[in-house]
C-alpha positions in Angstrom: 23.8 -14.3 17.7 21.2 -12.1 16.1 19.3 -9.3 17.9 15.6 -9.0 17.1 13.3 -6.0 17.7 9.6 -6.3 17.1 7.2 -3.4 16.3 3.7 -2.8 15.0 1.6 -4.2 17.8 -1.3 -2.3 19.3 -5.1 -2.3 20.0 -7.4 -3.2 17.2 -11.1 -4.0 16.9 -12.2 -7.5 15.9 -12.1 -7.8 12.1 -9.3 -5.4 11.8 -5.7 -5.8 10.6 -2.2 -5.2 11.9 1.3 -5.6 10.4 4.1 -6.6 12.7 7.7 -6.1 11.8 10.9 -7.6 13.2 14.2 -5.9 12.5 17.3 -8.1 12.8 20.9 -7.2 13.4 24.1 -9.2 14.2 24.5 -12.6 12.5 23.7 -12.6 8.8 19.9 -12.4 8.6 19.5 -14.0 5.2 20.9 -17.4 6.4 18.2 -17.7 9.1 14.8 -19.2 9.1 12.5 -16.7 10.8 9.4 -17.4 12.9 6.6 -15.7 14.7 5.2 -17.1 17.9 2.7 -15.7 20.4 2.0 -16.1 24.1 -1.2 -15.2 25.8 -1.4 -14.8 29.6 -1.4 -18.1 31.4 -0.8 -20.0 28.1 2.1 -21.8 26.5 4.1 -20.1 23.7 2.3 -20.9 20.5 3.6 -21.2 16.9 2.2 -18.8 14.4 4.2 -18.8 11.2 7.7 -19.4 9.9 9.6 -18.6 6.7 12.8 -20.1 5.3 15.9 -18.1 4.3 14.7 -17.3 0.8 11.1 -16.5 1.7 9.7 -19.1 -0.7 8.8 -21.7 1.9 6.4 -20.9 4.7 4.5 -22.8 7.4 1.5 -21.6 9.3 -0.5 -22.7 12.4 -3.9 -23.9 11.4 -5.5 -21.2 13.5 -4.1 -18.4 11.4 -4.0 -20.0 7.9 -5.8 -17.8 5.4 -5.7 -14.8 7.7 -2.0 -14.2 8.4 0.9 -13.9 6.0 4.6 -14.0 6.8 7.2 -12.4 4.5 10.8 -11.3 4.7 12.9 -8.6 3.1 16.6 -9.8 3.3 17.7 -6.4 1.9 16.2 -4.7 5.0 16.9 -7.5 7.5 13.3 -7.5 8.4 10.5 -10.1 8.7 6.8 -9.2 8.6 3.6 -10.7 9.8 0.5 -9.3 8.1 -2.5 -10.2 10.3 -6.1 -9.8 8.9 -9.5 -10.7 10.2 -8.2 -10.5 13.8 -10.3 -11.8 16.6 -10.1 -11.6 20.4 -8.4 -15.1 20.3 -5.4 -13.5 18.6 -4.7 -11.3 21.6 -1.2 -12.1 22.8 2.4 -11.0 22.9 3.9 -11.7 19.5 7.5 -12.7 19.4 10.0 -12.9 16.6 12.6 -15.7 16.6 15.5 -16.9 14.5 16.6 -20.4 13.6 20.2 -20.8 12.3 19.1 -23.6 10.0 18.1 -21.8 6.8 16.1 -24.7 5.3 14.1 -25.8 8.3 10.7 -24.3 8.8 9.7 -26.0 12.1 6.9 -24.9 14.5 9.0 -26.1 17.5 10.1 -23.0 19.5 13.0 -25.0 21.0 14.7 -25.0 17.6 14.9 -21.2 17.6 17.9 -19.8 19.4 17.3 -16.1 19.3 14.2 -14.2 20.4 13.0 -10.7 20.5 11.2 -9.0 23.4 7.8 -9.2 21.8 5.1 -6.7 20.9 1.6 -6.7 22.4 -1.4 -7.3 20.2 -4.8 -6.7 21.7 -8.0 -7.4 19.8 -11.3 -6.0 21.3 -14.6 -7.6 20.5 
């Protein structure tokens, strides 16, 4: 099992940027694929981005392509989500998740076995 703690959320104006961090402990971080998901009130959990164990393979939701960047630092056991050009539609709780399969970069949340508590991102118009 891996423990995940997100940080970096907050309130930002439309057009602004935020960088989320997810610190991992427990199971070897570098062998996990890491993902970011988000959930807005009354909506299903939505895939945002994922990165494989090495950091060289990524996958993004169409809604965030070109605006968000996922990256990881295995030396710091941390995965990041840089979010630019934010809009009100990006308002949600953002959750970090770990998939034990290092080569899989799936958008399916059911394949991720470990989850953080989430960090709130609110974008004002």
